[in-house]
N, C-alpha and C positions, 0 to 999 in steps of 0.2 A: 143414369147417364143418357137415356134413350130423352126423356121427360127436358133434363137440360139443354140436350141440341135441340128439343120442339120449341122452345121458350127464348131461344139466341138468334132460331130461326124469325119470330115472329117481332123480336125489337127489332132486328136488322131489315124486315119488309115494312115496320112501323117508318123507322127512318126516313127509308127508302120515300114512301107515302108523303112526308113532311116536305121534305125537298123539294118533291114535285111540285107541291103545293106552295111552296116559297116561290119558287121559281113563275109558278102560270098567276101569281099575284103582283111578283113584282116586275115583270116583262110589259105591261103596261105601263109602268110606271114611267119605266126607262124608256121606251118609245112615245110618251109624249113629252117627258123631257128632251128627246132630242130636235121634238116640232117644232118646242119652245124655243130649243136654241138654234136653230134654224130659220123659223120666222127674225128673231133679233138678228141676227149678221143680215138677211135680204132686207128689217128697214133700215138697217145699218149702212149698204150698199145706198139705198135708194136716197136717204138722208145724204150722204158724203157725196153724190152726182148732183145732187138739187142745188148744193151751197155753192160747189166749183161751177153748175152753168153759173148762178147766179152772180158770183166772183169775174165769172170773164163777161157777161151784159155787162155788168154796172163799169168794168175798167174799158171795153172798146165802146163803150158810149160815152165815157167820161173821156178818154183821150180825141174820138173821131167825132164827139159830133152828130153821131147818127144814131137815132132810137131803135130803125129799123135795121140795120145791118147787126146792130148790136145782138137783137132779139134774135136774129137768125142765125147768128154764128153760138149765143146761148143755147137754145135748141139746139144747132148740130153736134154740142159738146154732151147735152146727154145722152147717155148711149142707154139707159133702159132692158129692160130681162124681159123672160116669161113672168115674172115675177113682181114686175114692179114698171112702170108708165108713165110719161111726163103730160097729166091732166091739161095744163093751162102753164103758161109763163109769157110774160111782158115785160117790154123795157119802154122807160119814156124817161122826158128829160122834164124835169119843174123845177122853176126856182134855182136853176142853177147845181141842179143836183142832178144825178143818170139813177134812176129807181129802176128794180127790177123784179117783179116776182114769179113765185113758181108755186102751182100745187102737184102734188104727186099721190099718186094713186099707188096703195099699197096691196096685191091679193093675202088675203087670210088662206094660211093652206090646208089643203086639205077639205075645205070648207066651202060651202056656196053661199056664205053670206055679204053682205057689202064688201067693197076694199075699205083698208083703212087710207085715210085720207089725211097727208101731211101739207100744211101752205106756211110758207117763210119766205122773207124778203131781205133787199140787199142797197143799200144808196153808198154812193159816194159823190163831195162835190166836184163837178167840173175842173177840167186842166184848163187854169186861165192862160197860161203860159201861153202862146203864138205856139211857141217851136215844142211845145208838147202835144198840143190841138193838133198839130201837123205830123204828128209822130209815122214817120215812116214814108214820107214825100221824099222821094228822090233827089229833090231839089234843097234839103238839106244837110249834107255830106257831100264832099270830094273824094277821091280815092284815096284808099290807104295805101300810102308808099311804105313799101315790107322789105326785107330781105330775110338770111336764113334759113330755114327749113325748105323741103319741096312744095310749102302751101306756107302761106301767108298766113296770119291771123282772121277769124273770122270778125270777131269783135275788137275794139281797140283796149281793152282792157280785158285781159283772157284772168277772170276773176274763178277760179272751178270748185263747182257745186257738187259735182256727181262725176266720178269718174268712171272709164270705161271698163266692164268684168261686170264677175258676177253680183249682185245686191238685191235685197227685199226691196220690191217694186212697191211706191209709195202711195199707188190708186189702185192696180188690180191687188195688191197684198198676196201675193206671189213670192219666190226667189227663183228670178232667172236672170239672164247676162244683158246687160245695157249697153248697149250697143252704139253708143257713142260717148261723147266727153261732156257734160254740163255747164256752161258757162253763163255766171248770174248776169244783170243788167235792167233797166226800169225799162216798163215797154213804152215802142219806138225806139229806142237805142240801136245802134246802124249794123245794119248784118253785112259785111264785105264777103266777096267772094274769093275763095281762099285760092285759085290760081285761074289762069285762061282756063276756057271753054267754052261749053254750047248748054244751054237748058234744059234738058229733056224732060223735066214734069216743075209746074208753078201751081199749086194747086190743094183742093182739098185731101188731108189721107186718113181719115179717124183718127186714131190715136195720137198722130204727128199734128192733127191740127189740120193746120197749113203745111206743104211741103215745100220745098226747093230742091230739086236735084240737078248739078251739074257734072256733064261727063268732060273730063281729064282727058283721054284719049289714054293709050296703053292700059285698058281694064280699071283706071282709076276712076273714080266717082266721089265727090261730094255733096253731102244732106245735109239740108239747113231745116229744122222742126220749130213748130205751137208759133209762128206768125199767127196774126190775124189777116185774112183775107185783103184787106184794104193796106194791110202794109207792104204787100210784094208788089215789086217795083220793075220785074222781068217776069217775059212770057218765055212760053216753049219754041225753040227756036233761037232768041236770040245769042248771039257772043259777048263774049265776058269777059273783061281782061282781071288778072289778078289785082285785090282792091276794089271793086268797083264795088259801090255802094249796091245792093240786090232787095233789102228788105228790112223791118224792123224787129227787133223782139216784142214778141207778144205771151199769152199765155192760152192758148187755142189747146184742145184736145186731152191726153192723160197729162196734164200739169198743175202740179199745187203752187205755182207760183210764176211768173214772170221771169222767162228766162231761153238761151238759145240750147239748143240739143244740137249737136254739130258731130256727123258721123264720115267716115272715110273708108269707102271699099272697093276694095282688089278682089275683081272677075266675081261681081257680087255678093262676096264675103263679107263683113264689116273687122275693120281691124282697129286696135288703136290709134286713135287720132293724134297722140302725142308726138310720138319721132316722126312725124310728116310736119309737126310745126314746129318743133325743137330745132331742125335738120339732123336727127339721129338716122 
């Protein structure tokens, strides 16, 4: 019996040794796969931001006719990170077309080798219609006369593309609260003040692109986002009336297409805008 017990102990010890050897061999492969997957994620994020910056550049150049401002807006819309950066970005208007070119450097993770470079371009015809070229000008639309809810509609045709509430963020790729309601519209579509108030912000705001905030008193504010800077027709301190034309729809910031992101905030907290618009 003692001999049998000794044999069993040897077999058990051998199995443990084999398992340890397998673990030691597999661990580096697992680590390598994780690095490769993370490198692909980083590259995908860099390409996504580059394409977004290119689209922003050509759309703004096509609507405004200003390559310089389009280039500035395109650069500002590229957020970048510790792993990738915008090496060069240029917008030009040539042969009745808006053309944007971008070069992105992507770091090779955990290596000192030269970064990967990605070069791409985008172009679109200039808007020939004079009304489209001057999108955002405050002379193009009169007041929007409204009735009904606590606030009037911020756009004439309220085609909702994304509602208030939890959702999967289309740019950040995370599940988070969508703090407003998105209304579809072409670049330059007039945006109207939802109520009487004072403008407390009108300019750049990172993910919002450009942001207008109107204080209506009693803790209520309305926020209007994603315009290009040249489309903003109000300044901080301006008093506006319900239905005043304050801006034009754009596609700046964290945006995958032209739309108005509209928020209602009560005492600083975002709330569902639709009851305020529908009189609920």
